[in-house]
DOGUBA-532217 format. One record per residue (C-alpha): residue number from 1; residue in three letters; chain; z, x, y. Coordinates in nm, 3 decimals. Last residue first. Example, Ala and Ser with C-alpha at 12.3 -4.5 7.8 and 13.67 -1.06 7.14 Angstrom:
BEGIN
  num  residuo  cadena       zz       xx       yy
    2      ser       A    0.714    1.367   -0.106
    1      ala       A    0.780    1.230   -0.450
***
This chain:
BEGIN
  num  residuo  cadena       zz       xx       yy
  226      ser       A   -0.094   -2.659   -7.906
  225      phe       A   -0.409   -2.872   -7.907
  224      thr       A   -0.399   -2.982   -8.269
  223      ser       A   -0.019   -3.009   -8.282
  222      arg       A   -0.017   -3.245   -7.983
  221      asn       A   -0.302   -3.450   -8.124
  220      his       A   -0.122   -3.492   -8.456
  219      arg       A    0.205   -3.592   -8.288
  218      phe       A    0.029   -3.843   -8.064
  217      leu       A   -0.139   -3.988   -8.373
  216      arg       A    0.201   -4.006   -8.542
  215      asp       A    0.335   -4.220   -8.257
  214      ile       A    0.029   -4.444   -8.268
  213      gly       A    0.074   -4.490   -8.643
  212      ile       A    0.443   -4.566   -8.598
  211      leu       A    0.359   -4.833   -8.342
  210      val       A    0.082   -4.977   -8.562
  209      ala       A    0.315   -4.986   -8.863
  208      gly       A    0.573   -5.178   -8.662
  207      val       A    0.309   -5.428   -8.550
  206      val       A    0.193   -5.481   -8.910
  205      cys       A    0.545   -5.501   -9.052
  204      phe       A    0.663   -5.750   -8.789
  203      gly       A    0.355   -5.964   -8.851
  202      val       A    0.414   -5.959   -9.227
  201      phe       A    0.769   -6.060   -9.147
  200      leu       A    0.646   -6.360   -8.954
  199      met       A    0.422   -6.461   -9.244
  198      val       A    0.719   -6.441   -9.481
  197      val       A    0.926   -6.654   -9.244
  196      asn       A    0.653   -6.919   -9.225
  195      leu       A    0.627   -6.925   -9.605
  194      leu       A    1.005   -6.968   -9.629
  193      val       A    0.984   -7.252   -9.376
  192      gln       A    0.715   -7.419   -9.587
  191      pro       A    0.925   -7.391   -9.905
  190      tyr       A    1.241   -7.497   -9.715
  189      gly       A    1.110   -7.833   -9.604
  188      leu       A    0.906   -7.897   -9.291
  187      lys       A    1.122   -8.158   -9.119
  186      asp       A    1.478   -8.064   -9.222
  185      ala       A    1.370   -7.699   -9.253
  184      glu       A    1.281   -7.675   -8.886
  183      leu       A    1.207   -7.301   -8.871
  182      phe       A    0.844   -7.332   -8.754
  181      pro       A    0.961   -7.564   -8.475
  180      tyr       A    1.180   -7.295   -8.314
  179      pro       A    1.545   -7.287   -8.205
  178      tyr       A    1.666   -7.510   -8.490
  177      trp       A    1.937   -7.770   -8.440
  176      arg       A    2.081   -7.981   -8.721
  175      phe       A    2.430   -7.834   -8.669
  174      ile       A    2.502   -7.708   -9.022
  173      ala       A    2.152   -7.658   -9.165
  172      gly       A    2.031   -7.525   -8.831
  171      arg       A    2.316   -7.275   -8.813
  170      ile       A    2.233   -7.148   -9.161
  169      leu       A    1.863   -7.124   -9.076
  168      ala       A    1.924   -6.946   -8.744
  167      val       A    2.176   -6.705   -8.904
  166      ile       A    1.927   -6.605   -9.175
  165      leu       A    1.646   -6.573   -8.921
  164      tyr       A    1.851   -6.349   -8.691
  163      gly       A    1.963   -6.124   -8.975
  162      leu       A    1.602   -6.076   -9.084
  161      pro       A    1.493   -6.009   -8.725
  160      tyr       A    1.766   -5.742   -8.686
  159      ile       A    1.726   -5.578   -9.027
  158      leu       A    1.349   -5.534   -8.992
  157      trp       A    1.374   -5.212   -8.790
  156      ser       A    1.562   -5.051   -9.080
  155      pro       A    1.262   -5.109   -9.308
  154      leu       A    1.022   -4.950   -9.052
  153      asn       A    1.206   -4.623   -8.989
  152      arg       A    1.100   -4.487   -9.330
  151      trp       A    0.747   -4.456   -9.197
  150      gln       A    0.872   -4.185   -8.962
  149      leu       A    0.890   -4.172   -8.584
  148      thr       A    0.946   -3.852   -8.384
  147      gly       A    0.602   -3.762   -8.249
  146      lys       A    0.620   -3.942   -7.918
  145      pro       A    0.874   -3.932   -7.635
  144      val       A    0.918   -4.273   -7.465
  143      phe       A    0.792   -4.257   -7.107
  142      leu       A    0.434   -4.372   -7.067
  141      phe       A    0.350   -4.561   -7.387
  140      trp       A    0.693   -4.719   -7.429
  139      phe       A    0.713   -4.813   -7.060
  138      val       A    0.372   -4.980   -7.081
  137      val       A    0.496   -5.169   -7.388
  136      tyr       A    0.813   -5.265   -7.201
  135      leu       A    0.647   -5.407   -6.894
  134      ile       A    0.384   -5.593   -7.098
  133      pro       A    0.642   -5.747   -7.330
  132      ser       A    0.865   -5.848   -7.035
  131      val       A    0.586   -5.994   -6.822
  130      asp       A    0.454   -6.232   -7.088
  129      his       A    0.730   -6.405   -7.286
  128      leu       A    1.043   -6.355   -7.075
  127      met       A    0.884   -6.351   -6.730
  126      arg       A    0.629   -6.622   -6.805
  125      asp       A    0.891   -6.861   -6.939
  124      ala       A    1.137   -6.789   -6.659
  123      val       A    0.872   -6.866   -6.397
  122      leu       A    0.754   -7.176   -6.586
  121      gln       A    1.113   -7.298   -6.605
  120      trp       A    1.139   -7.244   -6.230
  119      gly       A    0.867   -7.499   -6.168
  118      gln       A    0.695   -7.645   -6.473
  117      pro       A    0.690   -7.579   -6.846
  116      asn       A    0.406   -7.731   -7.051
  115      trp       A    0.488   -7.751   -7.420
  114      ile       A    0.324   -7.719   -7.762
  113      his       A    0.042   -7.482   -7.666
  112      arg       A    0.263   -7.181   -7.589
  111      leu       A    0.452   -7.202   -7.917
  110      leu       A    0.268   -7.057   -8.215
  109      leu       A    0.003   -6.806   -8.110
  108      ser       A    0.116   -6.711   -7.759
  107      tyr       A    0.486   -6.724   -7.846
  106      ala       A    0.436   -6.526   -8.165
  105      ile       A    0.240   -6.255   -7.980
  104      gly       A    0.488   -6.215   -7.694
  103      val       A    0.800   -6.219   -7.912
  102      val       A    0.629   -5.991   -8.165
  101      ile       A    0.569   -5.737   -7.887
  100      ile       A    0.934   -5.773   -7.780
   99      tyr       A    1.061   -5.691   -8.128
   98      leu       A    0.832   -5.394   -8.192
   97      ala       A    0.906   -5.241   -7.851
   96      ile       A    1.277   -5.278   -7.929
   95      ala       A    1.222   -5.079   -8.248
   94      ser       A    1.035   -4.814   -8.049
   93      arg       A    1.323   -4.782   -7.804
   92      val       A    1.565   -4.741   -8.092
   91      thr       A    1.351   -4.477   -8.263
   90      pro       A    1.289   -4.295   -7.934
   89      his       A    1.663   -4.268   -7.863
   88      ser       A    1.746   -4.359   -7.504
   87      phe       A    1.924   -4.683   -7.599
   86      phe       A    2.165   -4.489   -7.820
   85      arg       A    2.216   -4.207   -7.569
   84      gly       A    2.314   -4.456   -7.300
   83      trp       A    2.526   -4.643   -7.551
   82      arg       A    2.732   -4.333   -7.627
   81      ser       A    2.748   -4.239   -7.259
   80      arg       A    2.541   -3.959   -7.112
   79      pro       A    2.274   -4.177   -6.949
   78      gln       A    2.518   -4.429   -6.801
   77      val       A    2.334   -4.606   -6.516
   76      leu       A    1.972   -4.542   -6.617
   75      pro       A    2.024   -4.512   -6.993
   74      val       A    2.206   -4.850   -6.980
   73      thr       A    1.954   -5.037   -6.765
   72      phe       A    1.607   -5.029   -6.918
   71      ala       A    1.716   -5.041   -7.282
   70      leu       A    1.978   -5.300   -7.186
   69      ala       A    1.712   -5.524   -7.031
   68      val       A    1.491   -5.482   -7.338
   67      leu       A    1.780   -5.563   -7.571
   66      phe       A    1.866   -5.869   -7.361
   65      asn       A    1.499   -5.964   -7.386
   64      thr       A    1.535   -5.952   -7.763
   63      leu       A    1.836   -6.183   -7.762
   62      ile       A    1.663   -6.430   -7.532
   61      thr       A    1.336   -6.439   -7.725
   60      phe       A    1.517   -6.465   -8.058
   59      tyr       A    1.669   -6.788   -7.930
   58      gly       A    2.018   -6.900   -8.025
   57      phe       A    2.179   -6.733   -7.724
   56      tyr       A    2.059   -7.016   -7.501
   55      arg       A    2.161   -7.268   -7.765
   54      ala       A    2.520   -7.144   -7.754
   53      ile       A    2.524   -7.146   -7.372
   52      gly       A    2.393   -7.503   -7.355
   51      val       A    2.634   -7.617   -7.626
   50      trp       A    2.917   -7.454   -7.434
   49      leu       A    2.832   -7.642   -7.115
   48      thr       A    2.851   -7.968   -7.305
   47      leu       A    2.578   -8.214   -7.394
   46      gly       A    2.482   -8.524   -7.198
   45      arg       A    2.114   -8.441   -7.188
   44      asp       A    2.132   -8.336   -6.823
   43      leu       A    2.424   -8.108   -6.913
   42      ser       A    2.218   -7.927   -7.178
   41      leu       A    1.918   -7.898   -6.948
   40      lys       A    2.135   -7.753   -6.671
   39      ile       A    2.289   -7.500   -6.912
   38      ser       A    1.946   -7.390   -7.032
   37      leu       A    1.811   -7.367   -6.676
   36      tyr       A    2.104   -7.153   -6.560
   35      leu       A    2.069   -6.925   -6.861
   34      gln       A    1.694   -6.901   -6.801
   33      leu       A    1.750   -6.787   -6.444
   32      gly       A    2.005   -6.526   -6.552
   31      leu       A    1.767   -6.391   -6.815
   30      ala       A    1.484   -6.372   -6.561
   29      leu       A    1.704   -6.197   -6.305
   28      trp       A    1.829   -5.951   -6.569
   27      leu       A    1.469   -5.881   -6.674
   26      leu       A    1.336   -5.822   -6.324
   25      ile       A    1.624   -5.593   -6.227
   24      gly       A    1.596   -5.391   -6.549
   23      gly       A    1.222   -5.345   -6.516
   22      ile       A    1.250   -5.229   -6.155
   21      ala       A    1.532   -4.987   -6.235
   20      glu       A    1.367   -4.859   -6.553
   19      tyr       A    1.040   -4.796   -6.367
   18      ser       A    1.223   -4.611   -6.091
   17      arg       A    1.409   -4.401   -6.347
   16      gln       A    1.086   -4.322   -6.529
   15      met       A    0.907   -4.224   -6.209
   14      ser       A    1.193   -3.995   -6.109
   13      thr       A    1.194   -3.834   -6.454
   12      ser       A    0.819   -3.774   -6.432
   11      arg       A    0.850   -3.628   -6.082
   10      thr       A    1.128   -3.394   -6.198
    9      ser       A    0.925   -3.284   -6.502
    8      ser       A    0.625   -3.208   -6.282
    7      leu       A    0.844   -3.012   -6.042
    6      arg       A    0.990   -2.810   -6.329
    5      asn       A    0.648   -2.745   -6.474
    4      glu       A    0.523   -2.626   -6.135
    3      thr       A    0.826   -2.399   -6.094
    2      lys       A    0.774   -2.254   -6.442
    1      met       A    0.409   -2.184   -6.359
***
């Protein structure tokens, strides 16, 4: 029995490492492609290289996909390092699941219909907004240990999106560039933008609560059948 359990654990670890490797490669390629496209667009518009890079890192989608790529890669290549342990922690991996799920949902509901990417931009768009959320949610269900999350985790998960929105609004007020139409305070006015932000945070809270609820359901089922 112990041998069978050991073999099962080895197979599971091997599957997880393979999944992380494939996910990491796909995400880094997609992020690299989008960086190239962002710089090219900036130069085509007569802007500088640095403006293109700054705007690239101004998107929540990009920053969150970097987190996903790191969550796939760092525990794989440096599992015992400080950052390897950090990105392996179920609470951290669940927080990243929250962020990338919101990326996919918000893009589909608010942004997909307002533009029509073509060619390589379409490839990058689909990878970062569709493939990445699906890849990571499947990873979360299959490989992230369940039964560890608490309701008190949710407020700390909101720090990153809150910080992002504050920086995006300040940067927009200074440079007159907003990464997303629903944050364009110069066109919509701050009352409407504030309402949009509140609605976004309701979405974050709902998705986060669902993830914690699923985690607690796994815990309940495990205790019931143990």
